[in-house]
N, C-alpha and C positions, 0 to 999 in steps of 0.2 A: 285555317282555310285554303282551299285545293288551290292549285298553280292558277286554273280557270278564273275563278273567283278573284283571286288577285288581280290578274290583267283585267278584269273587267272593271274594277273599283279605279286603277290606275288609268285605264283607258277614260272614263266620266271624269278624274281628275283634270286630264289633258283637256279634254271637252270643255269643261268648267273654264279654265284658264284661256282657251283659246277664246271664247264669248267675250269674256270681261278682264281677261289681260294678268289679274293678280285678284288673288282670293285667300282671307282669311281662314286660319282652321275652322273656327267656327263656322263661317260660311260655308266649307265644306261639309263639316259635320253635318249640319243640317241639310243642307243639298243632298247628301248620301244616305242620310239617317242611320249614320255609326257614332261611336264614340271620340272624343278629340284625341284620344290615345290611338285610336286605330288610325284616322286620319295622319298622325305624326310620324306613325310607322311606315304607311304607305309616301308619305314625301320623303321621308329617308331614303326609301329605295328609288325613288325616284329620281334625286338628286345624286344617288350613286351611279346611276345609268347615265347621267347629262342632260338628263330630260327636263329638268326643272331648276329654278334659285331660289333657295330657301331664304324668306326674308323674315325678319321680325315678327312672329305672329302668324307666319303665313308663308307663301309662295306666290312664284312670276314665272313666266316660260323666258330659257334661256337666250341669250344671242352667242351661239358656238363661236361665232366668226368674227373677228374685227375686221373691219372693212376699211379700206380707204377713206380719205375725206371725200374725193370725188363722188362716190359711190353714195356715203352716208348724208352728202349735200342734196343729190336726187333722191334718197329717200325720204328726207325730212321735208321736201315739198308736197304740200297736202297729204300730210302725214295720217291725217284723221280719213280723209277720202279714202286712200289706199287700204285702211283698214278695214274700213267697213265693206268694202269691194271685197278683199279679202274674203271678209267673214261671210259674207252670201255667197262666195264661188265655193266655200267650204262645204255650204249647205248641200250643192251638187254633188258631194262626195260619197259614194258608200262603201262599206265593206266590200272587198273581192272586185274591186273594180281595178280596170288597169289604164291609168291615166297618163297624160304626157304635160310637162311644165316647162315653160322654155323661162330665160334668165329675165332681168329687168326687176325693178323695187318694187312694183305691185305683185309679182309673181312670188317675188322672195317672202315677203309678207304672206301671201297665202300660203307657202311651202312650211313657215312655221305654224300654220294653225292645222295642220294635217296629221299631225304626228302622232293622235290618238287613235285615229282610224285603222280598223284591224283588218290585217290580209289584205292590204292594199299593194298595188305594184305600181311605183312610179319611176316613169322612164323622162329623162330631164337631159340637155344639152349644158346646164351650168352648175360649174363646180361648186357652186356657192349654194344651191340648191339641194344638192346633195348632202354636203354638209349641215347645213340644217337639217337635215333628216336622221341625220345621225345618233344612233342608241335606239330609233324608235321600234318597239318588238313590233313583230309578226307585220313587216314591211319590207318588200324588195323595193331597192333602188335600183337601176341602171343608169351609169352615165354612158353615154355615148361616146366614141371615140371622137378626135378632131384635133384642131390645134386654137391652143388659148387665145384669147382675146384678150389683153391683158386690163382693157376697159372695163369690161362688162363681166368677168368670169366665166364668160359663155366658151362653148369649145365652137369652133365653125369649120366649113370646108367640108369636104366628100364626105369624109366618115361617119359625119354625122347624118347625112341623107343613106348612106349605104346602112347604118344600123338600124334606121328607122323603116327601112323597106323592109324588114324583117320582122316588123313586131304590128300588132295589131291594139291601139287603142280605143280606149272606150270616149275616152273626151281629151280632148288637147287644151289646155289653159295658155294662152298667148299674151304677151305684153305688145304694145305698138308704141311707137310716137307719134303717128299723126292720124286723122280719120277725117278723110275728106268725101263729099257725098262724089266728086268725079274720080280722084284721082284712087279712091277706097281706103283702105287700111295701108299704112307704110311704116319704114321703118329707118333708123338713120344709117343705117349699113348694109350695103347689099347681102353680104354673107348672112346677116343676122334674117334677111329675109327669105334668102334660099333656106336657112335651118328651120322658118315658121312654115314655108309652105310644105316641106317633107314632115314636119308635125301633124299638119291639115290633111296631106292625102295618107296617112295612117291612120285617121282619126274617124272614128263616127259620127262625132260633133265636135265643135269647135266654139269655143268661148274666150271671147277678150276681155281682159281685163284693165280700164283705162278711166285714169280720172276725167273730169271735163276739159280741164287745159288741153288734152289731145285733140277736141273736137273742134273740125275748122280749119286744123293744120294740116299741112302736106310736107313732110319730111323725102329723105333722098331715092329710099329703094320702096317700089311697091310692094306689099305682099300678098294683096287679092283684093278684089271687087269688093264691095257692100254687103251684096247678098248673097256671097259665099260664106258668110260667118252665121253661125245660128243663133247665138245671143251675146250681146254687148253688155257687161255689167259697170255703171258708171254712177256719179254721184250726183243729187240734187242742184251742181253748179251749170247742170246743163240747160240751155235757154228751153221755153216751149217750142220755139221757131225749130230750135236744131232737131230735137227729140221729133217733130212732127216730120220732118223732113226726111231723117233716118228711118221712120218708122214706113213712111210709105214707100221704102224700097222692100218693105217685107223683113226686115230685120227686124226681131225680138231685142229690145232694150229692157233692162232693168235697171230704174231707178232707185238708187240706195240712200236713202235720207237718214236714217238713224239706227243706232242699235238696239234701242227698244221695238222700234216697227220689226225690226228683224227677229226679234225676240217672239213677239206676238203674232208674227205671220208663220212662226215656227221654222223660218227660213228657209222655206219652198217656192221654187219659182214655174209658175205655170209652161208647159210647152218643154220643159228638159227631160 
């Protein structure tokens, strides 16, 4: 098999794991229509690259970073919703794009799901996001400069803004800590908001990834007005009143309700 053929099969395996998190050799064999022995060979190669973890009879995606308890605690809140939001965001990413990813738990989950996208360039100010993408083939990862925020793994400060001034992004994927009709999208720290605005200034489109618990909250630092964002991806915990109010501002809102729904719709979002 040619190198291109091997890469295609392995990319398909990573795509499958991004959707379902765990897969057996039999599942992958049926999905790719190749023999179990071929699947095992590809799984062994992917494990050698650090892109998967072999399990008894199958594989799962790895977590290459051991996070501190505070970050793990935040990540565990609304974990299923965050995964569905990240999976929906993954559908907006295509080969040959240049995308930006900020820090935060939902964006970190999103970064794990794009490892199989070919010829992708990722620009991030989050050290952990860059590490999550370590070893991904046919992917360029640009980490901005800056001062490390010990609590969030993000780089902050003037070097982030200076780096982003010199690049163009097709899409910026950002996390936020608050969404309020009057105050707009907000973050818990001013330096994070500055970095977020730098991503927005460099991007053709901005997508916010935030579970429903962020809606109705106002946190310390304003990122931008509601109508400055192209799309909000959230979960079905959003109330009908909140959804109606947000849409009245002109904001597109994608409410993700289930993994099955994403698969049926081929996880494509109108208007992006």
